[in-house]
C-alpha positions as CSV (number, residue, x, y, z in Angstrom):
1,M,-4.2,-9.7,-58.5
2,I,-2.4,-12.8,-57.4
3,P,-3.7,-16.0,-59.3
4,R,-5.5,-18.6,-57.2
5,R,-3.3,-21.5,-57.9
6,L,-0.3,-19.7,-56.2
7,L,-2.4,-18.9,-53.1
8,R,-2.5,-22.8,-52.4
9,L,-0.1,-24.0,-50.3
10,P,1.7,-27.2,-51.2
11,R,0.6,-30.4,-49.3
12,S,4.1,-30.9,-48.0
13,L,3.7,-27.5,-45.9
14,L,0.3,-28.6,-44.6
15,T,1.5,-31.7,-43.0
16,S,4.5,-31.9,-40.4
17,S,7.2,-34.2,-40.5
18,R,8.2,-33.3,-37.0
19,P,7.3,-36.0,-34.3
20,P,4.8,-35.2,-31.8
21,L,6.0,-33.7,-28.6
22,R,5.3,-36.5,-26.4
23,S,6.8,-39.5,-28.0
24,S,9.2,-42.1,-26.8
25,R,11.9,-40.0,-27.8
26,F,10.5,-37.1,-25.5
27,P,9.3,-38.3,-22.2
28,A,6.9,-36.2,-20.4
29,L,8.1,-33.5,-18.1
30,P,7.6,-33.9,-14.2
31,S,4.8,-32.4,-12.5
32,R,7.1,-30.5,-10.1
33,P,10.8,-29.4,-10.9
34,A,13.3,-31.5,-9.1
35,Y,14.3,-28.8,-7.0
36,T,12.1,-26.6,-4.5
37,H,13.1,-23.3,-3.4
38,T,11.8,-21.6,-0.2
39,R,12.1,-17.9,0.1
40,H,13.0,-16.5,3.7
41,Y,11.7,-13.0,4.5
42,A,13.1,-11.2,7.5
43,A,10.8,-11.6,10.5
44,K,9.0,-8.5,11.6
45,T,10.5,-6.6,14.3
46,S,8.6,-5.0,17.3
47,A,9.0,-1.5,15.5
48,D,7.5,-2.8,12.2
49,E,4.4,-4.0,14.1
50,K,3.9,-0.9,16.0
51,V,4.6,1.3,12.8
52,E,1.9,-0.5,10.9
53,N,-0.4,0.3,13.9
54,L,0.5,4.0,13.7
55,Q,0.2,4.0,10.1
56,E,-3.4,2.9,10.3
57,L,-4.3,5.5,13.0
58,Y,-2.3,7.9,10.8
59,A,-4.4,7.3,7.5
60,T,-7.6,7.7,9.5
61,A,-6.7,10.8,11.2
62,K,-5.4,12.2,7.8
63,D,-8.8,11.0,5.8
64,E,-10.6,12.9,8.7
65,F,-8.4,16.1,8.3
66,E,-9.0,16.0,4.6
67,I,-13.0,15.6,4.8
68,A,-12.7,18.5,7.8
69,S,-10.5,20.6,5.6
70,E,-13.1,20.4,2.5
71,E,-16.3,21.1,4.6
72,T,-14.3,24.2,6.2
73,E,-13.3,25.6,2.8
74,N,-16.8,25.0,1.6
75,K,-18.2,26.5,4.8
76,S,-20.3,23.5,5.4
77,I,-22.6,23.4,8.3
78,Y,-21.0,20.1,9.1
79,A,-17.6,21.8,9.3
80,A,-17.3,22.2,12.9
81,E,-18.3,18.6,13.4
82,D,-15.9,17.3,11.0
83,R,-13.2,19.5,12.6
84,A,-13.9,17.9,16.0
85,A,-13.6,14.4,14.4
86,A,-10.2,15.4,13.0
87,Q,-8.8,16.7,16.3
88,E,-10.2,13.5,18.3
89,E,-8.6,11.2,15.6
90,L,-5.3,13.2,15.7
91,A,-5.5,12.9,19.6
92,K,-5.7,9.1,19.4
93,L,-2.7,9.1,16.9
94,K,-0.5,11.3,19.4
95,Q,-1.5,9.0,22.4
96,A,-0.7,5.9,20.4
97,F,2.4,7.3,19.2
98,E,3.7,8.6,22.5
99,A,2.8,5.2,24.1
100,A,4.7,3.4,21.5
101,V,7.7,5.4,21.8
102,R,7.6,5.3,25.8
103,E,6.9,1.6,26.1
104,S,9.8,0.6,23.6
105,E,13.4,-0.3,23.8
106,P,15.4,3.0,23.4
107,G,16.7,1.7,20.0
108,V,13.1,0.8,18.9
109,G,11.5,3.9,19.9
110,E,14.1,6.1,18.1
111,E,13.3,4.1,15.0
112,I,9.5,4.6,15.5
113,R,10.1,8.4,16.3
114,G,12.2,8.5,12.9
115,R,9.5,6.5,10.8
116,V,6.3,8.3,12.1
117,G,7.4,11.4,13.8
118,G,7.6,13.7,11.0
119,R,4.1,12.7,9.2
120,L,2.6,13.3,12.7
121,R,4.1,16.8,13.1
122,E,3.2,17.6,9.8
123,L,-0.7,16.5,10.4
124,E,-0.6,18.5,13.5
125,R,0.7,21.6,11.9
126,A,-2.0,21.1,9.1
127,V,-5.0,20.6,11.7
128,E,-3.7,23.8,13.5
129,A,-3.6,25.7,10.3
130,M,-7.2,24.6,9.5
131,E,-8.5,25.8,12.7
132,E,-7.1,29.1,12.3
133,R,-8.7,29.5,9.0
134,A,-11.9,28.6,10.6
135,M,-11.7,31.2,13.2
136,E,-11.1,34.0,10.6
137,D,-14.3,33.1,9.0
């Protein structure tokens, strides 16, 4: 056990001999830095805007597909309606994709095709496979 008198701290340790932070020797810091730095981001291209729109449509179509796939797997009474909704959202996506590619300049159309086309084809095949599974049951 440590004696009580050794636990007491000397008075010199309790009081600081350092000057306060904001004394006349240390002027207050400015509220803003003397320099400002502005970040410049690249402007969105027309391809970026079209791809964002297509990504939103893709997300909706994929959500509908996932719901329909789950309902089909569970053989729910809502499965047919959900498959129809998935087909409808896929058709909207395909129509918007084709319009975006057709109405764009050739380079922009190729960029859109490269960024979205693969996911669209994958979703098309998944919906077709889901329909085939539903027909088998």
